[in-house]
C-alpha positions, 0 to 999 in steps of 0.5 A: 454343534448347532447350539454352539454355532448359534451361541458363537454368532450371538457372542454367548458361548459362555452361556451354553458351553457347559451344556455343550460339553455335557451333551458331548460327554453323554454322547461319547459315553453312551454311543461309544459304549454301544458300538464297542460292545457290538464290536467285541460281540461280533468280533469286528476286525476294525475294533482297535482302530475304531476304539482309538478314534473314540479315545481321541474324541474323548481326549480332545473334548476334555482338552478343549473343555480345559482350554475354555475353562482357562479362558482360551476363547479360540478354543470355541472355534477349535471345538466347532471345527473339531465337531465338524470334522468328526461328523464328516470323517468319523460319523459319515466315513469311519462308522460306515465301515462296521455297518456290513459286519453289524448287518451280517450279525442281525443289527440294522 
């Protein structure tokens, strides 16, 4: 998100956008797989809803990547807002919901 914001300020989104999407895709694959593994292992009650949010993230990132590839400049602003909302909602709120379950099963 920081790289994207800085590139937007300098008018150089096209230079960093491929790297931004690569990092987002790697984040989704690695982070989501780990969480989902433990959801199933610990029989987390919020699994289905949480996985649906993961799928939404991946689909939204793919859509924004497609929009930017098609030359839709406004998609870079939409991506930045989406990432901000993702951090504020998913990471800081939704991810906290499984922390008790994970701690009860020995993860910190």
